[in-house]
Every structure is written in structure tokens, then in C-alpha cells.
C-alpha positions as CSV (number, residue, x, y, z in Angstrom):
1,M,25.2,-1.9,21.6
2,T,21.7,-1.1,23.7
3,I,19.5,1.1,22.2
4,K,16.8,2.1,24.1
5,I,13.4,2.6,22.7
6,A,11.2,5.2,24.4
7,K,8.0,4.4,22.4
8,K,5.7,1.6,20.9
9,I,7.6,0.5,17.4
10,V,4.2,-0.4,14.8
11,K,7.0,-0.9,11.9
12,Y,10.5,-2.3,11.2
13,N,13.0,-2.9,8.8
14,V,14.3,-6.5,7.8
15,Q,18.5,-6.3,8.0
16,K,19.7,-8.1,4.8
17,P,23.0,-9.7,5.4
18,D,25.4,-7.3,3.4
19,E,24.4,-4.6,5.3
20,K,26.1,-3.5,8.7
21,L,24.7,-3.5,12.1
22,A,26.1,0.3,12.2
23,D,24.3,1.1,9.2
24,V,20.9,0.0,10.2
25,K,18.6,2.1,12.8
26,P,15.4,1.3,14.0
27,V,12.2,3.1,12.5
28,L,10.3,4.7,15.4
29,V,6.7,5.7,14.5
30,A,4.6,7.6,17.2
31,D,1.5,5.7,18.4
32,P,-1.6,6.8,16.5
33,D,-3.4,6.6,19.6
34,E,-1.1,9.0,21.3
35,F,-1.1,12.5,21.3
36,Q,1.0,15.7,23.3
37,D,-0.9,17.8,25.2
38,K,-0.9,21.1,26.2
39,N,1.8,20.5,28.6
40,G,3.8,18.2,26.7
41,R,2.3,15.5,28.2
42,T,1.8,11.9,26.6
43,A,-1.9,11.6,26.6
44,K,-4.4,9.0,25.1
45,V,-6.4,9.5,21.9
46,V,-9.9,8.7,23.2
47,R,-12.7,7.2,20.9
48,M,-16.5,6.5,20.9
49,H,-17.3,3.4,23.0
50,E,-19.9,2.3,25.4
51,K,-17.6,2.8,28.2
52,V,-17.1,6.6,28.0
53,E,-19.0,8.6,30.7
54,R,-21.7,11.2,30.0
55,P,-20.5,14.7,30.9
56,D,-22.5,17.0,33.0
57,V,-23.2,19.3,30.0
58,L,-23.7,18.1,26.4
59,I,-24.3,20.7,23.5
60,G,-26.8,19.3,20.7
61,S,-29.5,20.4,18.3
62,T,-33.4,20.7,18.1
63,Y,-35.2,19.6,15.3
64,K,-38.9,20.2,14.1
65,I,-41.0,17.7,12.6
66,K,-44.4,18.6,11.3
67,T,-46.1,16.4,9.0
68,P,-49.6,16.3,7.7
69,V,-50.9,13.2,9.4
70,S,-50.6,14.7,12.9
71,D,-52.1,17.7,14.6
72,H,-48.9,18.0,16.9
73,A,-45.5,18.2,16.0
74,M,-43.2,16.4,16.8
75,Y,-39.2,17.6,18.7
76,V,-36.2,15.8,17.8
77,T,-33.1,16.5,20.1
78,I,-29.7,15.1,19.3
79,N,-27.1,15.5,21.9
80,D,-23.4,15.2,21.2
81,I,-20.1,15.0,23.0
82,V,-16.9,16.3,22.2
83,L,-14.1,13.7,22.3
84,N,-10.2,15.1,22.7
85,E,-11.4,18.3,23.0
86,G,-8.5,21.4,22.8
87,T,-6.4,19.1,20.2
88,K,-6.2,18.0,16.7
89,Y,-8.1,14.9,17.5
90,E,-10.9,16.9,18.5
91,Q,-13.9,15.3,17.3
92,R,-17.8,15.8,17.8
93,R,-20.0,12.6,18.0
94,P,-23.6,12.0,18.7
95,F,-24.1,10.7,22.1
96,E,-28.2,10.4,22.7
97,I,-31.3,11.4,20.9
98,F,-35.2,12.4,22.7
99,V,-38.4,13.1,20.7
100,N,-41.0,14.9,22.4
101,S,-44.5,15.4,21.4
102,K,-47.8,16.1,22.6
103,N,-49.4,12.9,20.5
104,L,-49.0,10.1,22.5
105,D,-50.4,7.7,19.9
106,H,-46.4,7.1,19.4
107,F,-45.3,7.1,23.0
108,Q,-44.6,3.5,23.0
109,W,-42.2,3.5,19.9
110,I,-40.8,6.6,20.1
111,V,-39.5,5.7,23.9
112,A,-38.2,2.2,22.3
113,L,-36.7,4.1,19.3
114,T,-34.4,6.4,20.9
115,R,-33.1,4.6,23.7
116,I,-32.2,2.1,20.8
117,I,-30.8,4.7,18.6
118,S,-28.8,6.4,21.7
119,A,-27.4,2.7,22.9
120,V,-26.3,2.5,18.8
121,F,-24.7,6.0,19.3
122,R,-22.7,5.1,22.9
123,K,-21.4,1.9,21.2
124,G,-19.2,3.7,18.9
125,G,-17.8,2.8,15.2
126,D,-19.5,4.0,12.4
127,V,-23.7,5.2,13.3
128,T,-24.3,6.4,10.0
129,F,-25.7,3.1,8.9
130,L,-28.9,4.4,10.9
131,V,-29.7,6.9,8.4
132,D,-30.0,4.2,5.5
133,E,-32.0,2.0,8.0
134,L,-34.7,4.5,9.1
135,K,-34.9,6.4,5.7
136,A,-35.8,2.8,4.2
137,V,-39.1,2.5,6.5
138,F,-42.1,2.9,4.7
139,D,-46.0,3.6,6.3
140,P,-48.4,0.8,4.9
141,R,-51.0,3.5,5.1
142,G,-49.0,5.7,2.8
143,G,-46.7,8.1,3.1
144,Y,-47.1,12.0,2.5
145,W,-45.9,15.2,0.8
146,Q,-43.3,17.9,2.6
147,P,-43.7,21.5,1.8
148,G,-41.8,21.9,-1.2
149,G,-42.5,18.6,-2.9
150,K,-40.6,16.2,-1.4
151,F,-42.2,12.6,-0.4
152,M,-41.3,11.3,3.0
153,P,-42.7,7.6,2.9
154,S,-43.2,7.5,7.0
155,I,-42.4,9.8,10.2
156,I,-39.8,7.2,10.8
157,A,-37.9,8.0,7.4
158,E,-38.0,11.6,8.0
159,L,-36.4,10.9,11.7
160,G,-33.9,9.3,9.4
161,Y,-33.4,12.5,7.4
162,V,-33.0,14.6,10.7
163,I,-30.5,11.9,11.9
164,E,-28.8,12.5,8.5
165,R,-28.6,16.8,8.3
166,H,-27.5,16.5,11.8
167,L,-24.3,14.5,11.3
168,Q,-23.9,16.1,8.3
169,S,-23.3,19.3,10.4
170,I,-20.8,17.3,12.7
171,G,-19.0,16.4,10.1
172,L,-19.5,12.8,10.1
173,L,-21.1,12.7,6.9
174,R,-20.7,14.3,3.6
175,K,-23.1,16.5,1.9
176,P,-24.3,14.9,-1.4
177,V,-22.8,17.7,-4.1
178,L,-23.0,17.5,-7.9
179,D,-19.8,17.7,-10.0
180,E,-19.5,20.2,-12.3
181,H,-20.7,18.5,-15.3
182,Q,-24.2,16.9,-13.7
183,Q,-24.3,21.1,-12.2
184,K,-23.8,22.7,-15.7
185,L,-26.6,19.9,-17.4
186,I,-29.1,20.3,-14.6
187,D,-28.5,24.1,-15.1
188,E,-29.1,24.2,-19.1
189,K,-32.1,21.8,-18.6
190,R,-33.7,24.2,-16.0
191,A,-33.0,26.8,-18.3
192,E,-34.6,25.1,-21.2
193,F,-37.4,24.3,-18.9
194,E,-38.2,27.6,-17.7
195,A,-37.9,29.2,-21.2
196,R,-40.6,26.4,-22.3
197,A,-43.1,27.2,-19.3
198,K,-42.3,31.1,-19.7
199,Q,-43.6,30.8,-23.3
200,A,-46.6,28.3,-22.7
201,D,-47.7,30.9,-20.1
202,A,-47.4,33.9,-22.6
203,F,-50.5,32.1,-24.6
204,A,-52.1,30.7,-21.7
205,K,-52.4,34.1,-19.9
206,S,-55.3,36.6,-21.1
207,H,-56.9,39.6,-19.8
208,F,-60.3,38.0,-21.5
209,P,-62.4,35.7,-19.3
210,D,-62.0,32.2,-18.8
211,G,-63.4,29.5,-21.3
212,A,-63.5,32.3,-23.9
213,Q,-63.5,30.3,-27.3
214,L,-61.1,31.4,-30.2
215,C,-61.7,34.0,-32.6
216,A,-61.5,32.8,-36.9
217,K,-60.9,36.3,-37.6
218,C,-58.2,37.6,-35.1
219,S,-57.4,34.3,-34.0
220,T,-57.2,35.2,-30.2
221,A,-59.2,33.4,-27.6
222,A,-61.7,36.1,-26.9
223,V,-65.1,34.9,-28.0
224,V,-67.9,34.8,-25.5
225,M,-71.7,34.8,-25.6
226,M,-73.2,38.2,-25.2
227,D,-77.0,39.3,-26.0
228,N,-77.6,35.6,-27.3
229,C,-74.8,36.1,-30.0
230,M,-71.1,35.1,-29.7
231,T,-69.2,37.9,-30.1
232,C,-65.3,38.8,-30.0
233,L,-64.2,41.1,-27.5
234,N,-60.7,41.5,-29.0
235,C,-61.9,42.7,-32.4
236,G,-65.2,42.8,-32.3
237,D,-66.2,40.2,-34.7
238,S,-69.9,39.0,-34.2
239,K,-72.2,36.3,-36.0
240,C,-75.0,39.1,-35.4
241,G,-73.6,41.5,-37.1
């Protein structure tokens, strides 16, 4: 009996001696590299590799980097290519990166770095390792603080954070999310700290002048020098009577 196999066999069963040939049927599994398009035709799943040609139009995002070590901002543009558009295998992958700035002090390494990163993007595979590599670069002259209190070890490291944010937005990286117990612990510690700081502020803030001393009579920091005599502005106590 001849059996025509129309699809690629990627899985099989071993026939036991006691099994009859009529009871054994070949297991046919669809090729994971193929799918049916809208017209019912079999098409190949396109994955990112260096031979994928650049379309005329790419979608992308531009990020602004403003550091205190430079008078001019840097604008990072990351363009993405959409693979297998309109199918369930549709995927958005980074294709190229550009960095623009008025500051010409970093022109050489900016050009070199963007070309290397773009080449890694077009090579395909797992490109998320670039994030950790760039974030681990430290400036020997010291880093800087971003608005909001986050320390950035170098401009290259901030470029790594920009790429990380972009990869998270297109789904190649997951955003770090705390589990329920960690979030509950942090909320409790934050509430405890805010309550303690609020209590300290209640004692620290006063409508009396700064530098006032503690009054021995009313226990209020309101004692100041007036007319060459220490006088409490809260209760009126004075050593001069």
C-alpha cells in the first residue's frame, strides 16, 4: 500500500512487532517554518538574518538623551522591520540605529557604534545581550545623575538603557515586574518611611526664625536674641525679666 506524504515529516513512531501495519498511521506534523497565507497558499516564516533586504519604509522611535556632561542633547533613532506582516507569526525586530547630536566631540565613536549595533540587529538571533554589554560601560571620569535620582555610569550605558526600553516596547524584552509579596513589602516600607518623615517634618518645620534655641520653659525652639537678651517668641520668657 502506497502512502503519499504531502508534508514534511518531523515526528515518527516506531512500529512494534505485535502491531499490525493497518493500525499504524504516520504522524504528520506541520512544518513550523511554514504557514497558510490569506489566499490559502503555503508560505515560509521569515526570520531575521543578514540577507533580509531593507524595505523602503521602516517604522521607528526617537529617544532624547540629555546629560549634564554635555551642552547638547543626543537623539537616538531605532528603526524596526516587521516580519511576516498580517500573519500570526508577525514580529517586529530592530533593524538599524542612528545617533544624532550637535556635539562633535563624540562623532567618531558614535558613527562606529551605530554601525556595529545596526550590523548586530541585522544579523538576527538574540540581540538582547547588547543591553547588558552597553549598560556595563563605565566612564573613567565618573558618571552623572539623571533627573529623578538615577545614577548613570556613562553615556554609553544610557544608550544601553534606551535600547532596553525600545526592546521592551516591541516585545523582545520583558519589563521587570515585582511579584505580589515583593510589592506588598515595598509598599509597607514606603508607608513606614513616609510616616516617619512626616512626623520628623512636624517637629522640624516651625514658624519661628531659623537658628532659634530651645526654650527651657515651654520646650519650644523659639528663643532668639532680642535687645541683647535671650527671649522666647512663644511664651515670652526672658532672662532679662
